[in-house]
C-alpha positions as CSV (number, residue, x, y, z in Angstrom):
1,M,-1.7,10.0,-3.3
2,L,2.0,9.0,-2.8
3,K,1.8,10.0,0.9
4,E,-1.3,7.9,1.4
5,M,0.2,4.9,-0.2
6,K,3.4,5.4,1.9
7,W,1.5,5.4,5.1
8,N,-0.7,2.4,4.1
9,M,2.5,0.4,3.5
10,I,4.1,1.6,6.7
11,L,1.0,0.6,8.7
12,S,0.8,-2.9,7.1
13,S,4.6,-3.3,7.7
14,V,4.2,-2.5,11.4
15,L,1.2,-5.0,11.6
16,Y,3.4,-7.7,10.0
17,M,6.2,-7.0,12.5
18,V,3.8,-7.0,15.5
19,L,2.2,-10.3,14.5
20,G,5.6,-11.8,13.8
21,L,6.8,-10.9,17.3
22,I,3.6,-12.4,18.8
23,L,4.1,-15.6,16.9
24,I,7.8,-15.9,18.0
25,L,7.0,-15.2,21.7
26,F,3.7,-17.1,22.0
27,P,3.5,-19.8,19.3
28,A,1.3,-22.2,21.3
29,T,-1.6,-19.9,21.9
30,T,-1.3,-17.4,19.1
31,A,-2.8,-19.5,16.3
32,R,-6.1,-20.1,18.2
33,T,-6.3,-16.5,19.4
34,I,-5.8,-15.3,15.8
35,C,-8.6,-17.5,14.6
36,F,-11.0,-16.3,17.2
37,M,-10.0,-12.7,16.4
38,I,-10.6,-13.2,12.7
39,A,-14.0,-14.9,13.5
40,G,-15.0,-12.0,15.7
41,I,-14.0,-9.4,13.1
42,A,-15.8,-11.2,10.4
43,I,-19.1,-11.5,12.4
44,M,-19.0,-7.9,13.5
45,T,-18.3,-6.7,9.9
46,G,-21.1,-8.9,8.6
47,L,-23.6,-7.4,11.2
48,V,-22.5,-3.9,10.2
49,N,-23.2,-4.7,6.6
50,L,-26.6,-6.1,7.4
51,V,-27.5,-3.0,9.4
52,V,-26.3,-0.7,6.6
53,Y,-28.3,-2.6,4.1
54,F,-31.6,-2.3,6.1
55,T,-31.1,1.3,7.1
56,R,-30.1,2.6,3.6
57,S,-32.6,3.7,1.0
58,I,-33.5,1.1,-1.5
59,T,-32.3,3.3,-4.3
60,K,-28.9,3.3,-2.8
61,N,-28.9,-0.4,-2.2
62,Y,-29.4,-1.1,-5.9
63,Y,-26.5,-3.1,-7.4
64,R,-24.9,-3.3,-3.9
65,N,-24.2,-6.6,-2.2
66,D,-24.1,-5.6,1.5
67,F,-26.8,-8.1,2.5
68,V,-25.1,-11.1,0.8
69,M,-21.7,-10.0,2.0
70,G,-22.9,-9.6,5.5
71,L,-24.4,-13.1,5.6
72,M,-21.3,-14.6,4.1
73,L,-19.0,-12.9,6.7
74,I,-21.2,-14.0,9.6
75,I,-21.2,-17.6,8.2
76,L,-17.4,-17.4,7.8
77,G,-17.0,-16.2,11.4
78,I,-19.2,-19.0,12.8
79,F,-17.3,-21.6,10.6
80,V,-14.0,-20.4,12.0
81,I,-15.2,-20.7,15.6
82,Y,-16.5,-24.3,15.1
83,K,-13.7,-25.5,12.9
84,V,-10.8,-23.7,14.6
85,D,-8.5,-26.7,14.4
86,L,-8.9,-26.9,10.6
87,I,-8.3,-23.2,10.3
88,I,-5.1,-23.5,12.5
89,A,-3.9,-26.2,10.1
90,L,-4.4,-23.7,7.2
91,V,-2.8,-20.7,8.9
92,P,0.8,-21.6,7.9
93,F,-0.2,-21.9,4.3
94,I,-2.1,-18.6,4.3
95,I,0.6,-16.7,6.0
96,G,3.2,-18.2,3.7
97,L,1.2,-17.1,0.7
98,C,1.0,-13.6,2.1
99,I,4.8,-13.6,2.5
100,V,5.3,-14.7,-1.1
101,V,2.9,-12.0,-2.3
102,S,4.9,-9.5,-0.3
103,G,8.1,-10.6,-2.0
104,L,6.5,-10.2,-5.4
105,F,5.6,-6.6,-4.6
106,K,9.2,-6.1,-3.8
107,F,10.1,-7.4,-7.2
108,Q,7.8,-4.7,-8.7
109,A,9.4,-2.1,-6.5
110,A,12.8,-3.2,-7.8
111,L,11.6,-2.8,-11.3
112,D,10.2,0.6,-10.6
113,I,13.5,1.8,-9.1
114,Q,15.4,0.3,-12.0
115,R,13.2,2.3,-14.5
116,M,14.1,5.4,-12.5
117,G,17.8,4.7,-12.8
118,G,18.3,3.5,-9.2
119,N,20.3,0.7,-7.7
120,V,18.0,-2.4,-7.3
121,A,20.5,-4.9,-5.8
122,L,19.3,-4.5,-2.2
123,I,15.6,-4.6,-2.8
124,L,16.0,-7.4,-5.4
125,G,17.9,-9.5,-2.8
126,L,15.3,-8.8,-0.2
127,A,12.6,-9.9,-2.6
128,V,14.3,-13.2,-3.3
129,V,14.8,-13.9,0.4
130,N,11.1,-13.0,1.0
131,V,9.9,-15.3,-1.7
132,V,12.1,-18.2,-0.5
133,I,10.8,-17.9,3.1
134,G,7.2,-17.8,1.9
135,V,7.7,-20.9,-0.3
136,L,9.2,-22.7,2.8
137,M,6.0,-21.8,4.6
138,L,3.9,-23.2,1.8
139,I,5.9,-26.4,1.6
140,N,5.7,-26.8,5.4
141,P,8.7,-29.2,5.8
142,F,8.8,-29.0,9.6
143,D,7.4,-31.6,12.0
144,S,7.2,-29.4,15.1
145,A,4.2,-27.0,15.1
146,L,5.9,-24.7,17.6
147,L,9.0,-24.4,15.4
148,L,6.8,-23.8,12.4
149,Y,4.9,-21.0,14.0
150,R,8.1,-19.5,15.3
151,L,9.5,-19.6,11.8
152,L,6.2,-18.0,10.6
153,G,6.8,-15.3,13.1
154,V,10.4,-14.8,11.9
155,G,9.1,-14.7,8.3
156,M,6.4,-12.1,9.1
157,L,8.9,-10.0,11.1
158,F,11.4,-10.1,8.2
159,S,8.6,-9.3,5.7
160,G,7.5,-6.3,7.8
161,L,11.0,-5.0,8.2
162,T,11.8,-5.4,4.5
163,D,8.5,-3.9,3.5
164,L,9.2,-0.9,5.7
165,S,12.7,-0.4,4.4
166,S,11.8,-0.8,0.7
167,T,8.8,1.6,1.2
168,M,11.0,4.3,2.7
169,Y,13.6,3.8,0.0
170,L,11.1,3.8,-2.9
171,T,9.2,6.8,-1.6
172,G,12.4,8.7,-1.1
173,K,13.5,7.8,-4.7
174,M,10.1,8.8,-6.0
175,H,10.3,12.2,-4.2
176,R,13.7,13.0,-5.6
177,Y,12.5,11.8,-9.1
178,M,9.4,14.0,-9.0
179,K,11.6,17.0,-7.8
180,K,13.9,16.5,-10.7
181,L,10.9,16.6,-13.1
182,S,9.6,19.7,-11.4
183,D,13.0,21.4,-11.6
184,A,13.3,20.5,-15.3
185,E,9.8,22.0,-16.0
186,E,10.8,25.2,-14.2
187,A,14.0,25.4,-16.2
188,I,12.1,25.0,-19.4
189,K,9.7,27.9,-18.4
190,V,12.6,30.1,-17.5
191,T,14.4,29.6,-20.8
192,E,11.3,30.2,-23.0
193,I,11.6,33.2,-25.3
194,P,9.5,36.1,-23.9
195,G,7.0,37.9,-26.2
196,E,6.7,41.6,-26.7
197,E,6.9,43.8,-23.7
198,N,3.2,44.2,-23.4
199,G,2.1,42.0,-26.3
200,T,0.8,44.9,-28.4
201,G,3.9,45.9,-30.3
202,G,4.2,49.3,-28.8
203,T,6.0,50.8,-25.8
204,Q,4.4,51.0,-22.4
205,A,3.9,54.7,-22.7
206,E,2.2,54.4,-26.1
207,N,-0.1,51.6,-24.9
208,S,-1.0,53.6,-21.7
209,A,-1.9,56.7,-23.8
210,A,-4.0,54.6,-26.2
211,E,-5.9,53.1,-23.3
212,N,-6.7,56.7,-22.0
213,G,-7.8,57.9,-25.4
214,E,-4.8,60.2,-25.8
215,T,-2.7,60.7,-28.9
216,P,0.9,59.9,-28.3
217,V,3.2,62.8,-29.0
218,D,6.0,62.1,-31.4
219,G,9.4,63.2,-30.6
């Protein structure tokens, strides 16, 4: 479970960094390209949902919303294609919101590390910077769209880097913490008072003789 969460966070961090670099290098064309990509993914996912709905048994479709979700995704994709300029205007707000959420997750990571007795100064500082950058994206105080998208790229790159570093630090801390718990449990098992030698109150020879139907010889 921990390993799966770790790799999910690493992959999302790498995605953030890649998108950030693209925004920094190609701010003029990136926004429109991203919108068309989102539209294409939404339409394809909607079509897959519709196919799954019509090919699955009706007993398995009960209480599932694949048909509705498929239609909604297709409509969303078409809307993005025809209203791409509107979506582009919303992209800075959406990305800024994502960066703020990323910072809030870092706050939780800092709290988790503090509860395990670790030093939270670094991750707490990263969380604050993350949230500040995200809030700047939401306020959108810049007049130049190119500057805004480049700053969005810097924010996403920073968010990805800090996500990656905090994930590696947190998982390492969790691994050491779980190892300490395991070592403590092993130590408790070792120090437990052992029972009788064979749990029957007699010696091994007497127990063996009793199992074979023999009468132990005194002496």
